[in-house]
C-alpha positions in Angstrom: 106.7 115.0 118.4 108.0 117.7 120.7 111.6 118.9 120.3 113.4 121.3 122.6 115.5 124.2 121.3 118.5 121.8 120.9 116.6 119.6 118.6 116.3 116.8 121.1 113.0 114.9 121.2 111.3 115.3 124.6 108.0 113.7 123.7 106.8 111.4 120.9 103.7 109.4 120.4 103.1 107.0 117.5 106.7 106.7 116.1 106.8 104.1 113.3 109.5 101.4 113.3 110.7 101.5 109.8 112.2 98.0 109.8 109.2 96.1 111.2 106.1 98.2 110.5 105.3 98.4 114.2 104.1 101.6 115.8 105.7 102.4 119.2 103.1 102.4 121.9 100.5 100.4 120.0 99.1 97.8 122.4 98.5 95.3 119.6 102.1 95.4 118.5 103.9 94.7 121.7 104.6 91.9 122.6 101.5 89.8 121.9 99.5 90.6 118.7 96.7 88.2 119.7 94.5 89.8 122.4 95.3 93.5 122.8 94.5 96.5 120.8 95.1 100.3 121.2 91.9 101.9 122.4 90.5 105.2 121.1 91.9 108.2 123.1 90.5 111.7 123.8 93.7 112.6 125.7 97.3 111.4 125.6 99.4 112.3 128.6 103.1 112.0 129.2 105.0 112.9 132.3 108.3 111.9 134.0 106.6 108.9 135.6 104.9 107.5 132.5 106.7 104.4 131.3 104.9 104.2 128.0 103.0 106.8 125.9 99.7 106.0 124.3 99.1 106.5 120.6 96.0 107.5 118.7 95.3 105.0 115.9 92.3 105.2 113.6 91.5 101.6 112.7 89.0 98.8 112.8 89.7 96.0 115.2 87.6 92.8 114.9 86.6 90.2 117.4 86.0 86.5 116.8 83.1 84.5 118.2 85.0 84.0 121.5 85.4 87.8 121.8 89.1 87.7 121.2 90.9 90.1 118.8 91.3 88.6 115.3 93.1 90.1 112.4 91.5 87.5 110.0 88.4 88.8 108.2 86.9 85.3 107.8 87.1 84.8 111.6 85.5 88.1 112.5 82.1 88.2 114.3 82.0 91.8 115.6 84.1 94.9 116.2 85.9 95.8 119.4 86.8 99.2 117.9 86.1 101.1 114.7 87.3 104.7 114.9 88.4 105.1 111.3 88.2 108.8 110.4 84.7 109.6 109.3 84.0 111.2 105.9 82.4 114.7 105.8 78.6 114.4 106.2 78.7 111.1 108.0 76.4 111.1 111.1 77.8 108.6 113.6 74.5 108.7 115.6 72.4 107.9 112.6 74.7 105.3 110.9 73.3 101.8 110.4 74.7 99.1 112.5 76.9 97.6 109.8 78.9 100.8 109.3 78.7 102.3 112.8 81.5 103.6 115.0 82.5 101.2 117.7 84.3 101.4 121.0 85.2 104.6 122.9 84.8 106.8 119.8 81.1 106.4 120.1 81.0 108.7 123.1 83.8 111.0 122.0 81.8 114.2 121.3 84.5 115.7 119.1 85.0 112.6 117.0 82.7 113.7 114.2 82.5 113.7 110.4 85.8 114.7 109.0 87.3 115.6 112.4 88.7 114.4 115.7 90.4 116.4 118.5 93.0 114.7 120.7 94.6 116.6 123.6 98.3 115.9 124.3 99.6 116.8 127.7 103.3 116.8 127.9 104.9 117.1 131.4 108.3 118.0 132.5 108.8 121.0 130.1 110.5 124.2 131.0 107.8 126.9 130.9 110.4 129.4 129.6 111.7 127.0 126.9 111.2 127.0 123.2 109.7 123.9 121.7 108.8 122.7 118.2 105.7 120.6 117.9 105.3 118.5 114.8 102.2 116.5 114.1 102.3 113.9 111.3 99.2 112.1 110.0 100.4 108.7 108.8 98.7 106.1 106.6 99.7 102.4 106.9 98.0 100.1 104.5 98.9 96.9 106.3 99.3 96.8 110.1 102.0 94.9 112.0 99.6 92.6 113.9 97.7 91.8 110.6 101.0 90.7 109.0 102.1 88.7 112.1 98.8 86.9 112.0 99.0 86.4 108.2 102.5 84.8 108.5 100.8 81.8 110.3 99.1 80.8 107.1 101.3 78.4 105.1 99.6 78.7 101.7 101.8 79.4 98.7 100.1 82.7 97.7 100.2 84.0 101.3 103.9 83.1 101.4 104.5 85.1 98.3 102.7 88.1 99.7 104.6 87.8 103.0 107.9 87.6 101.1 107.1 90.8 99.1 106.0 92.5 102.3 109.2 91.5 104.1 111.3 93.0 101.3 109.1 96.2 101.1 109.8 99.6 102.7 107.8 99.7 106.0 107.7 103.5 106.0 104.1 104.7 106.4 102.8 107.4 104.0 102.7 110.9 105.5 99.3 112.4 104.6 99.7 115.7 106.3 102.2 117.5 108.6 101.6 120.5 110.9 104.4 122.2 112.7 104.2 124.9 115.4 106.8 126.6 117.5 105.9 127.3 121.2 107.9 130.0 123.1 
């Protein structure tokens, strides 16, 4: 998030919706949770003409046998994307097929063990202005599209889980925050 000297937000990417669990800008959250997913990004750019800002999500996205996105493990046949943050010492080039990185993260040279670098380009700022940049690393144990898919199951136990989820706080856990003032 980038705020100007008046405390007004001038740029934001990945804002969580605390009532639904959705992440603003996530392609798999809006409006159809069936076929889309948010790709891996090396760069996220915002300017005055951009209608929607991308968001960097580290997640595994599965495909069924028809190559459509599925959020159900038992229907999964392959991965469209797996850019979950890699542990220290993990070599993505030497990883076996069953645990390998998938999607655009494969060719992202700075997506390595324990690290990823994403460049954010924010347009429309006053070059003489003062801005506060805040970066939060969130963890969300259950994604919105997963829950929307799960709600289609009518079994008793799934119904109980969905009821508990619906009554739960949707606030993701903040793992780390970094703040920097630019003048």
